[in-house]
C-alpha positions as CSV (number, residue, x, y, z in Angstrom):
1,M,-47.8,141.7,65.0
2,A,-44.3,141.6,65.6
3,V,-41.7,140.9,62.8
4,L,-38.4,138.5,63.9
5,L,-35.4,139.3,62.0
6,F,-32.5,137.4,61.4
7,A,-29.1,138.3,60.2
8,V,-27.7,135.5,58.0
9,S,-24.0,135.5,57.2
10,F,-23.5,132.9,54.0
11,T,-20.0,131.3,52.8
12,P,-19.9,129.7,49.8
13,P,-19.2,125.9,50.2
14,A,-15.9,124.3,50.0
15,A,-15.1,122.7,46.7
16,P,-16.6,119.3,46.8
17,L,-14.1,116.2,47.2
18,N,-14.1,113.4,44.1
19,L,-15.2,110.5,46.1
20,M,-15.3,108.9,43.3
21,R,-11.6,109.0,42.4
22,P,-9.6,108.9,45.6
23,E,-6.4,108.1,43.6
24,R,-6.2,111.8,42.4
25,A,-6.5,112.9,46.4
26,Q,-3.1,114.6,47.3
27,Q,-1.0,112.5,49.6
28,K,2.3,112.7,51.0
29,E,5.3,111.1,49.4
30,P,7.1,108.5,51.7
31,T,10.6,109.5,52.2
32,V,13.2,107.8,51.3
33,T,16.5,107.7,53.7
34,E,19.7,106.8,52.0
35,D,21.6,104.0,53.9
36,P,24.2,106.0,56.0
37,R,26.9,103.8,54.6
38,L,27.0,105.2,51.8
39,S,28.0,108.6,52.8
40,K,31.5,106.7,53.4
41,L,31.9,106.7,49.6
42,P,33.3,108.8,47.1
43,P,30.2,110.3,45.1
44,A,31.4,108.2,42.3
45,Q,31.4,105.3,43.9
46,R,28.3,105.6,45.4
47,E,26.3,104.2,42.6
48,R,28.0,100.9,42.9
49,G,28.3,101.0,46.9
50,R,24.2,100.9,46.3
51,A,24.0,97.8,44.0
52,L,26.2,96.4,46.6
53,L,24.0,96.9,49.8
54,G,21.0,96.0,47.5
55,E,22.3,92.6,46.5
56,R,21.5,89.3,47.9
57,D,23.6,86.8,46.3
58,E,26.7,86.4,47.9
59,T,28.8,85.4,45.3
60,K,27.6,88.2,43.4
61,R,28.0,90.6,46.1
62,A,31.6,89.3,47.0
63,A,32.8,90.3,43.0
64,L,30.9,93.7,43.9
65,V,33.3,94.5,46.6
66,A,36.2,93.3,44.7
67,A,35.3,95.7,41.7
68,L,34.3,98.1,44.0
69,G,37.6,98.1,46.3
70,K,40.5,97.4,43.0
71,K,40.5,101.2,41.4
72,D,41.0,102.9,44.6
73,P,41.1,101.1,48.3
74,L,41.8,103.5,50.0
75,A,39.1,106.0,49.0
76,T,36.6,103.0,49.8
77,M,38.2,101.9,53.3
78,E,36.0,103.2,55.3
79,F,32.9,102.2,53.7
80,M,35.2,98.5,53.7
81,L,35.3,98.9,57.6
82,T,31.7,99.4,57.9
83,L,30.3,97.0,55.9
84,L,33.5,93.9,57.6
85,E,31.6,94.5,61.2
86,T,27.9,94.0,59.7
87,E,28.6,91.8,57.0
88,P,27.3,88.1,57.4
89,S,28.5,85.9,54.5
90,A,32.1,84.8,54.8
91,A,32.7,85.0,51.4
92,V,32.0,88.4,51.3
93,R,34.2,89.0,54.6
94,R,36.6,87.9,53.1
95,A,36.5,89.5,49.6
96,I,37.0,92.9,51.7
97,I,40.0,92.1,53.8
98,N,41.6,91.4,50.1
99,S,40.1,94.6,49.3
100,I,41.7,97.0,52.2
101,G,44.4,94.0,53.6
102,E,47.4,95.5,52.1
103,L,46.8,99.1,53.5
104,S,49.0,100.3,56.4
105,Q,46.1,102.5,58.1
106,P,45.7,101.8,61.8
107,Q,42.6,101.4,61.9
108,V,42.8,98.7,59.0
109,H,45.3,96.8,61.2
110,Q,42.8,97.1,64.2
111,A,39.9,95.6,61.6
112,L,42.2,92.5,60.9
113,E,43.2,91.8,64.5
114,R,39.6,91.8,65.9
115,C,38.9,89.6,62.6
116,V,41.4,86.9,63.9
117,S,40.8,87.1,67.4
118,S,36.5,87.0,66.8
119,D,35.5,86.3,63.3
120,A,32.7,83.3,63.3
121,D,34.8,81.7,59.8
122,A,38.0,80.3,60.9
123,G,39.0,80.9,56.9
124,V,38.3,84.5,57.7
125,A,40.9,84.7,60.6
126,L,43.9,82.9,58.4
127,L,43.2,85.7,56.0
128,A,43.6,88.5,58.5
129,L,46.5,87.0,60.5
130,E,48.1,86.5,56.6
131,K,47.8,90.4,56.2
132,L,48.7,91.1,59.2
133,R,52.0,89.0,58.9
134,Q,52.1,90.4,54.9
135,Q,52.6,94.2,56.2
136,Q,54.3,93.7,59.2
137,M,57.1,91.5,57.3
138,S,57.1,94.3,54.2
139,N,57.6,97.0,57.3
140,L,60.5,95.4,57.7
141,K,62.0,94.0,54.4
142,E,61.5,98.1,54.0
143,L,64.1,98.9,56.8
144,L,66.6,96.2,55.2
145,T,65.7,97.9,51.5
146,R,66.9,101.5,52.9
147,R,70.3,100.0,54.5
148,I,70.7,98.6,50.7
149,E,70.6,101.8,49.6
150,T,72.7,103.1,52.5
151,A,75.4,100.6,51.4
152,Q,75.3,101.4,47.8
153,R,76.2,105.2,48.1
154,S,78.9,104.4,51.1
155,G,80.5,102.1,47.9
156,D,81.2,99.2,49.4
157,P,80.3,96.3,47.5
158,A,80.9,93.7,50.2
159,V,78.7,94.9,52.2
160,G,76.6,95.5,49.5
161,R,76.4,91.7,48.5
162,L,76.0,90.8,52.2
163,L,72.8,92.5,52.3
164,A,71.5,91.6,48.8
165,Q,72.0,88.0,49.7
166,G,69.5,88.8,53.1
167,Q,67.2,90.8,51.0
168,E,66.2,87.6,49.4
169,R,65.3,85.6,52.4
170,W,63.3,88.9,53.2
171,I,61.5,88.8,49.7
172,S,60.6,85.5,50.5
173,L,59.3,86.0,54.2
174,V,57.6,88.6,52.6
175,N,55.4,86.8,50.1
176,G,54.8,83.9,52.6
177,T,56.8,81.1,50.2
178,M,58.7,78.3,51.2
179,L,61.5,78.8,49.3
180,P,65.3,78.2,50.8
181,S,67.9,79.9,49.8
182,F,69.6,76.7,48.4
183,L,66.8,76.9,45.5
184,R,67.6,80.1,44.9
185,A,71.0,79.6,44.1
186,S,71.9,80.3,40.2
187,P,73.9,77.1,38.9
188,P,77.2,78.5,36.8
189,V,76.4,79.0,33.0
190,F,75.5,76.3,30.8
191,S,75.6,75.3,27.4
192,L,72.6,73.8,25.0
193,K,74.3,74.1,21.4
194,G,78.1,74.6,20.1
195,S,77.9,78.5,19.2
196,D,79.0,77.9,15.7
197,R,75.5,76.4,15.4
198,S,72.3,78.2,14.3
199,I,69.2,77.9,17.1
200,R,65.3,77.8,16.6
201,V,63.4,78.5,19.6
202,L,59.8,78.5,20.6
203,T,59.0,80.8,23.4
204,L,55.1,80.4,25.6
205,G,53.4,82.9,28.0
206,D,50.8,82.5,30.2
207,F,49.1,79.7,29.1
208,G,46.8,79.0,32.0
209,Y,43.5,76.8,32.2
210,G,41.8,79.0,29.3
211,A,38.4,78.9,28.8
212,S,37.7,75.9,31.4
213,E,35.3,76.3,34.1
214,N,37.1,73.4,36.0
215,R,41.2,74.9,36.6
216,S,41.9,71.3,37.5
217,L,41.9,71.0,33.3
218,A,43.4,72.7,30.6
219,G,41.3,75.3,28.7
220,E,40.4,74.7,24.7
221,P,42.6,78.1,23.7
222,Q,45.5,76.1,25.8
223,K,44.7,73.3,24.4
224,R,44.6,74.6,20.6
225,V,47.9,76.3,20.9
226,A,49.7,73.4,22.3
227,V,48.6,71.5,18.9
228,A,49.5,74.2,16.9
229,M,53.6,74.4,18.4
230,L,52.8,70.4,18.2
231,Q,52.5,71.2,14.1
232,A,55.3,73.4,14.4
233,Q,58.0,71.4,15.6
234,R,57.1,68.3,13.1
235,A,57.3,71.0,10.7
236,Q,60.4,72.1,11.6
237,P,62.3,71.2,14.7
238,F,63.2,72.9,17.7
239,D,65.8,73.0,19.3
240,F,64.4,74.3,22.8
241,A,61.6,76.1,24.2
242,L,61.2,79.1,26.7
243,T,58.3,79.8,29.2
244,L,57.5,83.4,30.2
245,G,55.9,83.0,33.4
246,D,52.1,82.4,34.9
247,N,53.1,78.8,33.7
248,F,49.8,77.3,35.9
249,Y,46.9,79.4,36.7
250,P,45.3,80.4,39.1
251,D,48.2,79.6,42.5
252,G,51.0,78.0,40.2
253,M,51.9,74.0,41.7
254,L,50.9,72.8,45.3
255,S,53.9,69.8,45.0
256,P,56.2,68.8,42.5
257,T,53.9,65.9,42.1
258,D,50.4,67.7,42.1
259,A,48.2,65.6,39.5
260,R,47.8,68.7,37.7
261,W,51.6,68.1,36.0
262,V,49.6,65.6,33.9
263,T,47.0,66.9,32.9
264,L,48.1,70.7,32.5
265,W,52.0,70.2,31.2
266,Q,52.7,66.5,30.7
267,E,50.0,66.1,28.4
268,L,50.3,69.1,26.7
269,Y,54.0,69.6,26.0
270,D,55.9,66.6,26.7
271,P,54.4,65.6,23.1
272,L,57.4,67.9,21.7
273,G,60.1,65.9,22.8
274,L,61.8,69.5,23.7
275,K,63.3,71.0,27.0
276,F,61.3,74.3,28.5
277,Y,63.4,76.8,30.2
278,A,61.0,78.2,32.7
279,T,60.7,81.4,34.4
280,L,58.4,82.2,37.4
281,G,54.8,84.7,36.9
282,N,53.0,86.0,39.4
283,H,50.5,83.6,39.3
284,D,53.6,80.9,40.4
285,W,54.1,82.3,43.1
286,H,50.8,82.5,44.4
287,A,51.2,79.5,46.9
288,E,53.3,79.4,49.6
289,D,55.1,76.1,48.0
290,S,54.8,76.5,44.8
291,P,58.0,78.1,43.7
292,A,60.1,75.1,45.3
293,A,57.5,72.6,43.6
294,E,58.5,74.2,39.8
295,I,61.9,73.9,40.6
296,L,62.0,70.6,42.0
297,Y,59.6,69.4,39.4
298,S,62.7,69.3,37.2
299,Q,64.7,66.6,38.7
300,S,61.9,64.4,37.4
301,S,60.2,65.6,34.3
302,Q,61.8,65.0,31.0
303,S,61.0,68.5,29.5
304,W,60.5,71.3,32.3
305,R,63.4,72.9,33.1
306,L,64.0,75.3,35.7
307,P,67.2,75.2,37.2
308,S,66.5,78.5,39.9
309,P,64.3,81.7,39.6
310,Y,67.1,83.3,37.7
311,Y,69.7,81.8,35.6
312,T,71.5,81.5,31.9
313,F,72.6,79.3,29.4
314,T,74.4,79.2,26.1
315,A,73.1,78.1,23.0
316,G,74.0,78.6,19.4
317,P,75.5,82.2,18.9
318,A,73.2,83.2,21.5
319,Q,73.1,83.4,26.0
320,F,69.7,83.4,27.7
321,F,69.2,85.2,30.8
322,A,66.2,84.0,32.2
323,L,65.2,86.0,35.4
324,D,62.5,86.2,38.1
325,T,60.8,89.5,37.6
326,N,58.3,89.6,40.6
327,E,60.6,90.9,42.6
328,V,64.3,92.0,41.1
329,S,66.3,91.7,44.1
330,E,69.3,93.7,44.5
331,A,71.2,90.0,44.4
332,Q,69.4,89.4,40.9
333,L,70.4,92.5,39.6
334,L,73.7,91.9,40.8
335,W,74.1,88.5,39.4
336,L,72.3,90.2,36.0
337,K,75.1,92.5,35.5
338,E,78.2,90.5,35.8
339,A,76.8,87.8,34.1
340,L,75.9,90.0,30.9
341,T,79.2,91.6,31.4
342,Q,81.0,88.3,31.3
343,S,79.2,86.8,28.0
344,R,80.9,86.7,25.1
345,A,77.8,85.6,23.3
346,P,77.2,87.7,19.5
347,W,73.4,87.6,20.9
348,K,72.2,88.6,24.0
349,V,68.6,87.7,24.9
350,V,67.0,88.1,28.3
351,Y,63.6,87.0,29.6
352,G,61.0,87.1,32.4
353,H,57.3,87.3,33.0
354,H,56.6,91.0,33.1
355,P,56.8,93.1,30.6
356,I,59.5,96.8,31.0
357,Y,57.3,98.1,28.1
358,S,53.5,97.5,27.4
359,G,51.0,98.9,25.5
360,G,48.6,96.1,27.0
361,E,46.3,96.3,30.1
362,H,49.2,96.5,32.7
363,G,50.9,99.2,30.8
364,D,54.9,100.0,31.6
365,N,56.7,98.6,34.9
366,P,58.3,101.8,36.5
367,T,60.2,99.4,38.8
368,L,61.8,97.3,35.7
369,I,62.3,100.7,34.1
370,E,64.0,101.9,37.1
371,K,66.4,98.8,38.0
372,L,66.2,96.1,35.5
373,L,66.5,98.6,32.1
374,P,69.9,100.5,32.8
375,L,71.5,97.2,33.3
376,L,69.9,96.1,29.5
377,K,70.5,99.0,27.3
378,G,73.5,98.3,25.6
379,Q,74.0,94.6,26.5
380,A,71.1,92.7,25.6
381,D,69.7,92.6,22.3
382,V,66.2,91.4,23.3
383,Y,63.6,91.4,26.3
384,L,60.8,89.3,26.1
385,A,57.9,89.0,28.1
386,G,54.1,88.0,29.0
387,H,52.1,89.0,31.9
388,D,49.6,91.0,29.2
389,H,47.9,88.3,27.5
390,D,48.8,89.4,23.7
391,M,51.2,89.9,21.1
392,Q,53.7,93.0,21.4
393,H,56.5,94.3,19.8
394,L,57.6,97.7,21.4
395,K,59.5,100.7,20.5
396,P,63.1,99.9,21.1
397,E,65.7,101.5,23.5
398,G,69.1,101.9,21.7
399,T,69.4,98.2,20.3
400,L,67.0,96.6,22.8
401,H,63.9,95.5,21.7
402,F,61.1,94.6,23.9
403,F,58.5,91.5,22.4
404,V,55.6,90.8,24.8
405,N,53.9,87.1,24.2
406,G,51.6,86.0,26.9
407,A,49.0,84.7,24.5
408,G,49.6,80.9,25.6
409,G,46.2,80.2,26.5
410,A,44.9,82.6,29.3
411,V,42.3,84.9,28.7
412,L,43.2,87.3,25.9
413,R,42.5,90.9,27.0
414,P,42.0,94.3,24.4
415,S,45.7,95.5,23.0
416,P,45.5,99.1,21.7
417,P,48.3,100.8,19.9
418,G,50.2,102.8,22.5
419,E,52.8,105.3,22.0
420,R,55.5,102.4,21.8
421,T,53.7,99.9,20.1
422,I,55.2,99.2,16.4
423,F,52.7,95.5,16.5
424,S,50.4,94.4,18.8
425,L,47.5,91.6,18.7
426,S,45.0,90.3,21.0
427,S,44.9,86.7,20.1
428,N,46.3,83.1,20.9
429,G,49.9,81.8,19.5
430,F,53.0,81.6,19.9
431,A,56.1,83.0,18.9
432,T,59.6,81.9,17.7
433,L,63.0,82.8,17.9
434,E,65.9,81.9,14.8
435,V,69.1,83.0,15.5
436,D,72.1,82.9,13.5
437,A,75.8,84.4,13.7
438,Q,74.1,87.2,12.0
439,K,70.4,87.5,12.5
440,L,67.5,87.2,15.1
441,A,64.3,86.8,14.1
442,V,61.1,87.0,15.9
443,T,58.2,85.7,14.8
444,F,54.2,85.6,16.1
445,F,52.2,82.5,15.0
446,G,48.3,82.1,15.6
447,T,46.6,78.4,16.3
448,D,46.5,78.0,12.7
449,L,50.0,78.4,11.9
450,K,49.5,81.7,10.3
451,R,52.6,83.7,10.7
452,L,51.0,87.0,12.5
453,Y,54.2,89.6,12.4
454,S,57.9,88.9,12.0
455,Y,60.9,91.2,13.1
456,T,64.6,90.7,12.1
457,L,67.5,91.9,14.0
458,S,70.7,92.0,12.0
459,K,73.9,92.4,13.5
460,P,76.9,92.8,10.7
461,A,80.4,92.7,12.0
462,S,80.7,96.4,12.9
463,A,77.9,95.4,15.6
464,A,75.6,97.9,14.8
465,H,71.8,96.2,14.6
466,Q,69.7,97.0,11.5
467,G,66.1,95.9,11.7
468,A,63.9,94.9,9.1
469,H,60.3,93.9,8.8
470,R,59.2,91.2,6.3
């Protein structure tokens, strides 16, 4: 009997699959592809870029565009240009154009031209055209600025004055404002009160629309400040008042008959029975016709006075110099230098919208430090400003003291103390000046009429200044 032999090789079985728990089986993770547009942003900005690209609400997306481009428009330019090509929302495209529209790079210029030619929204096209106009006008104005500098080096005052007058027209052309030259002409110095009389002056800055959702109506903070000023006027009358700019948010006034004059001015400030001698803030320049509208309203108002963008007047022992600090033209500087030199008033008070020094959100102003400060040092006693929505007293330069009073109704901002800070407070209110031949006192008040801070400058016969807190 034959015996068959088989050789069998044995391979151990593989580990059994766990069919009862399939979720434990290894699965390949899906690959997440980063939006390639984010690579056009600096690494520090990419998280904001992701949030922007993932946002579906167009209002929020427009706000994210504004926030992304605010800090460094040049660094975010390529991302914004790419986004502009595909963005479906007109509101967001407008935000992109506002973010990059002041950049002079050729690719920005080309993108703006495409928007003018082919954007489906006429409003976007007009905004792009306006940005192109601003860029081209700025380039032309810069040519004139260099020509003025050449004239100054040559030492020919007649040529300098002629060019300075032309510069004011170009400032209007760059800003897109309709302010003819005859409305820029400063009137001769005028007087409100005899030089032998003491004066009491009310000052108000950045009074805006406050917390109101409807920008055609005064906000509650503005109303509270107005009520407090009326109470102060009834308790101890003022001689007149000053405004420190940003008189009307968000874009000034559209005409001398704009309905908002009633709600934002007449109803609030006419009851004080005072004349307010105004200055223009940056928001008063936003609308094309606003500077002219605010000047011309002086002719029909019982309380509003703005004879020109800059002017001077005397009252008691002081002379006041109202400035337009939005663009300090050479013509304005020449006018101010001459007016300060000719003044014989014991006290000289200069006021405008932008601070020279500030510990607030906007900080120091390099342009004003370079151009305006040298004219004021040794000539003026006080420089009053607004712009930062707070109250401040800054360290003086020699005998020139700096005060910020921008808390008349606009949204308050933090006011941390800085190197030059003597006093700072983020609080709504107003300030007063009390001036006689020997003393000038600046006092800040809250809406409850509480005295928040006061500082007195004194002027003895030697003309030396001594300051005293109280």
